[in-house]
C-alpha positions in Angstrom: -37.2 6.0 13.1 -37.1 9.6 12.8 -41.5 9.8 12.8 -41.1 7.2 15.4 -39.1 9.6 17.7 -41.0 12.6 17.3 -44.3 10.9 18.0 -42.6 9.7 21.3 -41.0 13.1 22.4 -44.0 15.1 21.1 -41.6 17.4 19.3 -42.0 18.5 15.5 -38.6 17.4 13.5 -36.3 15.1 13.8 -32.9 15.0 11.8 -30.4 11.9 11.9 -27.3 12.8 10.9 -24.3 10.0 10.2 -20.6 10.4 10.5 -18.1 9.8 7.7 -15.0 9.1 10.1 -12.6 9.2 6.9 -13.5 12.8 6.0 -14.2 14.0 9.3 -17.9 14.9 8.4 -21.8 14.6 9.4 -24.2 14.0 6.5 -28.3 14.4 6.8 -29.2 10.7 6.4 -32.8 10.9 7.1 -35.6 13.1 8.8 -39.0 13.7 9.1 -41.0 15.4 5.9 -40.8 17.8 4.4 -37.1 17.5 5.2 -36.2 14.5 4.2 -36.2 15.0 0.4 -32.6 16.7 1.9 -31.3 13.8 3.1 -27.4 13.5 1.6 -27.3 17.2 0.6 -26.8 18.4 3.7 -23.2 18.4 5.9 -21.5 19.6 8.6 -17.7 19.4 10.0 -17.5 17.2 13.0 -17.2 19.8 15.7 -19.2 22.0 13.5 -22.8 23.0 14.8 -24.2 21.5 18.0 -24.2 18.3 16.2 -21.0 18.6 15.2 -20.0 19.3 18.7 -22.4 16.2 20.0 -20.6 13.8 17.7 -16.8 15.1 18.5 -17.4 14.8 22.1 -19.9 12.1 22.5 -22.5 13.5 25.0 -26.3 14.7 24.4 -26.6 18.6 24.2 -30.2 20.0 25.6 -30.7 24.0 24.5 -33.5 25.5 25.6 -33.2 28.4 23.2 -31.0 27.6 20.5 -30.3 31.3 19.3 -28.2 31.8 22.8 -26.4 29.0 22.3 -22.9 29.9 20.6 -22.5 26.2 18.9 -25.3 26.4 16.8 -24.9 27.0 13.0 -27.8 28.2 11.0 -28.6 26.6 7.9 -31.3 27.7 5.8 -32.5 24.7 3.8 -33.4 23.0 7.8 -35.7 26.3 8.3 -34.4 26.6 12.0 -36.2 29.9 12.5 -39.2 27.8 12.7 -38.2 25.8 15.9 -37.0 27.3 19.2 -35.3 24.4 21.1 -33.2 21.3 20.4 -31.9 18.1 21.7 -29.2 16.5 20.3 -28.0 13.1 21.5 -25.0 11.1 20.1 -25.1 7.6 18.5 -22.7 5.5 20.4 -21.4 2.2 19.3 -18.4 0.0 21.1 -15.7 2.1 22.1 -17.8 5.1 22.6 -17.4 5.7 18.7 -20.2 8.2 17.8 -21.7 7.2 14.4 -24.4 9.6 14.2 -26.5 12.4 15.6 -29.9 12.5 16.1 -31.6 16.2 16.6 -34.8 16.5 17.9 -36.4 20.5 17.1 -39.5 21.9 18.6 -41.6 25.1 17.9 -42.3 25.6 21.3 -40.0 26.2 24.3 -38.6 22.5 25.3 -36.6 21.3 28.2 -36.2 17.5 27.9 -36.4 16.3 31.5 -34.0 14.0 32.6 -35.5 10.8 32.7 -37.2 11.1 29.1 -33.0 12.3 27.9 -32.4 8.8 29.8 -35.0 7.1 27.4 -34.1 9.0 24.6 -30.1 7.7 25.0 -31.3 4.3 25.2 -33.4 4.5 21.7 -30.3 6.1 20.0 -28.1 3.6 21.5 -30.4 1.0 19.7 -30.5 3.0 16.7 -26.4 3.1 16.6 -26.3 -0.5 16.4 -29.2 -0.7 13.3 -26.7 1.9 11.2 -23.7 -0.3 12.3 -25.3 -3.1 10.7 -26.8 -1.0 8.0 -23.1 -0.2 7.1 -21.5 -3.6 7.4 -24.0 -4.8 5.0 -23.3 -2.5 2.3 -19.6 -2.7 2.7 -19.8 -6.4 2.1 -21.9 -6.0 -0.5 -19.9 -3.9 -1.4 -16.6 -5.8 -1.3 -18.6 -9.0 -2.9 -18.9 -6.6 -6.0 -15.2 -5.9 -5.8 -14.4 -9.4 -5.6 -16.1 -10.0 -8.6 -14.6 -7.6 -10.8 -11.4 -8.8 -9.5 -11.7 -12.2 -10.3 -13.0 -11.2 -14.0 -9.9 -8.5 -14.0 -7.3 -11.4 -13.1 -8.9 -13.5 -15.3 -8.0 -10.9 -17.8 -4.7 -9.9 -17.0 -3.8 -13.7 -16.9 -5.0 -14.2 -20.7 -3.1 -11.2 -21.6 0.1 -12.5 -19.8 -0.1 -15.9 -21.5 -0.8 -13.9 -25.3 2.2 -11.9 -24.5 4.5 -15.0 -23.8 2.7 -16.8 -26.8 3.8 -13.7 -29.0 7.6 -13.0 -27.5 8.2 -17.2 -28.0 6.9 -16.5 -31.7 8.2 -14.0 -32.8 11.5 -13.7 -30.7 12.7 -17.2 -30.2 10.7 -19.3 -32.5 11.4 -17.1 -36.0 15.6 -17.2 -35.2 15.4 -20.7 -34.4 13.6 -21.3 -37.8 16.2 -19.1 -39.4 18.7 -21.2 -37.6 17.6 -24.4 -39.0 17.4 -23.3 -42.5 21.0 -21.8 -42.5 22.4 -25.3 -41.0 20.7 -26.7 -44.0 22.2 -24.6 -46.3 26.0 -25.0 -44.5 25.4 -28.9 -44.8 24.3 -29.0 -48.1 27.1 -26.6 -49.6 29.9 -28.3 -51.6 32.9 -28.7 -49.7 35.0 -27.2 -52.6 33.2 -23.8 -51.3 34.1 -23.7 -47.5 33.6 -19.9 -47.3 29.8 -20.6 -48.1 30.1 -23.4 -45.0 31.6 -20.3 -42.9 29.7 -17.5 -43.5 26.2 -19.8 -43.2 27.4 -21.2 -39.9 28.5 -17.7 -38.8 24.8 -16.3 -39.2 23.5 -19.6 -37.8 25.6 -18.5 -34.4 24.1 -14.9 -34.7 20.8 -16.3 -34.7 21.5 -18.7 -31.4 22.4 -15.5 -29.8 19.7 -13.8 -31.0 17.2 -16.5 -29.7 19.3 -16.7 -26.4 18.6 -13.3 -25.2 15.4 -13.0 -26.5 14.7 -16.5 -24.2 16.3 -14.5 -21.3 14.0 -11.1 -21.8 11.1 -13.6 -21.6 12.1 -15.3 -18.3 13.2 -11.9 -16.8 9.6 -10.8 -17.8 8.1 -13.5 -16.0 10.2 -13.6 -12.7 13.5 -11.3 -12.3 16.4 -13.2 -12.1 18.0 -10.9 -9.5 15.0 -11.9 -6.9 16.4 -15.6 -7.2 19.9 -14.9 -6.9 20.1 -11.7 -4.4 16.3 -11.5 -3.0 14.3 -8.5 -3.2 16.1 -5.8 -1.3 18.8 -5.9 -3.9 16.5 -6.2 -6.5 15.0 -3.2 -5.5 18.5 -1.2 -4.5 19.0 -2.0 -8.9 15.9 -0.8 -10.1 17.0 2.5 -7.6 20.2 2.9 -9.5 18.9 2.4 -12.8 16.9 5.5 -11.9 19.8 7.3 -10.6 22.0 6.9 -13.5 19.6 9.7 -15.2 20.7 12.2 -13.0 17.7 11.5 -10.1 18.9 11.5 -6.5 18.0 8.3 -5.0 18.0 7.0 -1.2 17.2 3.6 -0.5 16.9 2.2 2.5 15.9 -1.5 2.8 15.7 -4.0 5.5 15.5 -7.9 4.9 12.0 -9.2 4.6 10.9 -13.1 4.2 8.1 -12.8 1.7 6.6 -15.9 -0.5 8.4 -15.9 -4.0 4.8 -14.5 -5.8 4.7 -11.6 -2.9 8.5 -10.7 -3.9 7.6 -10.5 -7.2 4.4 -8.4 -6.9 6.4 -5.7 -4.8 9.4 -5.9 -7.6 7.1 -4.9 -10.0 5.0 -2.1 -8.0 8.7 -0.8 -7.4 9.6 -1.2 -11.0 6.6 0.9 -12.2 6.9 3.6 -9.4 9.9 4.0 -10.5 8.9 4.4 -13.9 6.6 6.8 -13.5 8.9 9.3 -11.5 10.9 8.7 -14.6 8.6 9.6 -17.4 5.8 11.9 -15.3 7.5 13.8 -12.1 10.3 15.5 -12.9 11.9 14.8 -9.7 15.6 15.4 -8.2 15.0 13.2 -5.2 13.6 9.7 -4.8 13.4 8.1 -1.7 12.6 4.2 -1.4 12.2 2.8 1.7 10.9 -1.3 2.6 10.6 -1.9 6.1 9.2 -4.8 8.1 6.7 -3.9 11.3 4.8 -6.6 13.1 1.9 -7.0 11.0 3.9 -7.4 7.5 5.9 -5.3 5.1 5.7 -1.5 4.0 7.2 0.0 0.7 7.5 3.3 0.2 8.4 5.3 -2.8 8.2 9.0 -2.5 9.3 11.9 -5.0 9.6 15.7 -5.0 8.1 15.9 -8.1 5.5 17.8 -10.1 2.4 15.7 -7.9 -0.9 15.3 -9.5 -4.5 15.2 -8.7 -5.2 11.5 -8.0 -9.1 11.7 -8.3 -8.7 13.6 -11.5 -6.1 11.2 -13.3 -8.4 8.3 -11.6 -11.6 9.8 -13.8 -10.1 10.6 -17.0 -8.5 7.5 -17.2 -5.6 9.0 -19.1 -3.1 7.3 -20.8 -0.5 7.8 -17.6 -3.1 6.5 -15.1 -3.0 2.8 -16.6 0.4 2.5 -14.6 -1.5 3.5 -11.3 -4.1 0.9 -12.0 -1.3 -1.7 -12.6 0.2 -0.9 -8.9 -3.2 -1.4 -7.4 -3.9 -4.9 -9.3 -0.6 -6.2 -8.5 -1.5 -5.1 -4.8 -4.5 -6.7 -4.8 -3.2 -9.9 -6.0 -1.5 -10.4 -2.8 -4.2 -9.1 -0.6 -1.8 -5.5 0.0 -2.9 -2.0 0.4 -1.9 1.1 -1.7 -2.0 4.5 -0.8 -1.2 7.1 -3.2 -0.7 10.7 -2.0 0.1 13.5 -4.1 -0.9 16.9 -5.0 0.1 19.3 -7.9 3.7 20.7 -7.5 4.0 18.8 -4.1 5.5 15.2 -5.2 3.7 11.8 -4.9 4.0 9.2 -2.2 3.3 5.2 -3.0 2.7 3.1 0.2 2.3 -0.3 -0.3 1.7 -2.5 2.8 1.5 -6.1 2.7 0.1 -8.1 5.5 2.0 -11.0 7.1 0.7 -14.5 6.1 -0.7 -16.2 9.5 1.5 -19.3 10.0 0.0 -22.6 9.8 
């Protein structure tokens, strides 16, 4: 496309920059040779240089002498000294959104006539559609790959959960019940002339029964906290916050009544639990704020602390032991279609925000 534009206009070089809206940057995505080898290596902030100015304002810039234009930014790798004139055009999509900028450079002084500028504006509009479609395609491909990884991870987590429950039943419930059976059998077979033996076996049986019941309660709570069924999500979150406050941390809790599906309530409860456990283990915080609120689009959970903070990118890339809690938060959120944003910097605390979209009514 860059070569086509230069041939049509008689210019010497064409650079195509794409806008990264999240980062507020322009990246060189394509160019006529030999500058095509620099694709992906040159960046400008939106508003920086003539291309950045065009990206910010969404209008073309026709510069007869770029050296006299205060907006021009010299980039050695692009050899600006070889070119005199510049036309910079925005690639605009719906709602006047700029998705990129096309820069045409000419070695000779060149003033782009209005009729040619109008044609170029139409061409860049077509290019904007191509760029947007390509981005949508790549996002769809990335989303499909993410869904495949998510499905695989979900199956793995389900299998791990089944193994955990099976191990807890076997070790924590089955073994005491087997011992209980032997104790009752021994009491039944004891000589009536020795009632103290019978009493001893029955006491041991009672202790084993108590232990098995406690283990059964712990296993049930591990599957779904009873407080959610008894008192609701808000009270459950308050109970988690109060347990942290017992450790000396000042906790501020603000919860609203939220009508959520049971599996969503469990996910939010566990995310809150994991977030507060991370605060207790790693944050060294003195104050924590926990908020559960409703919006027109869904429910939002916020857990913010004033602790030590961390670098989220470093934690994620190094896969440290203390990063698995964050991975669990993301995975639980993904299971219910929620989005997670973790904002943190060393020495500035951490904020975990979770948004659960409202399920459409049938």
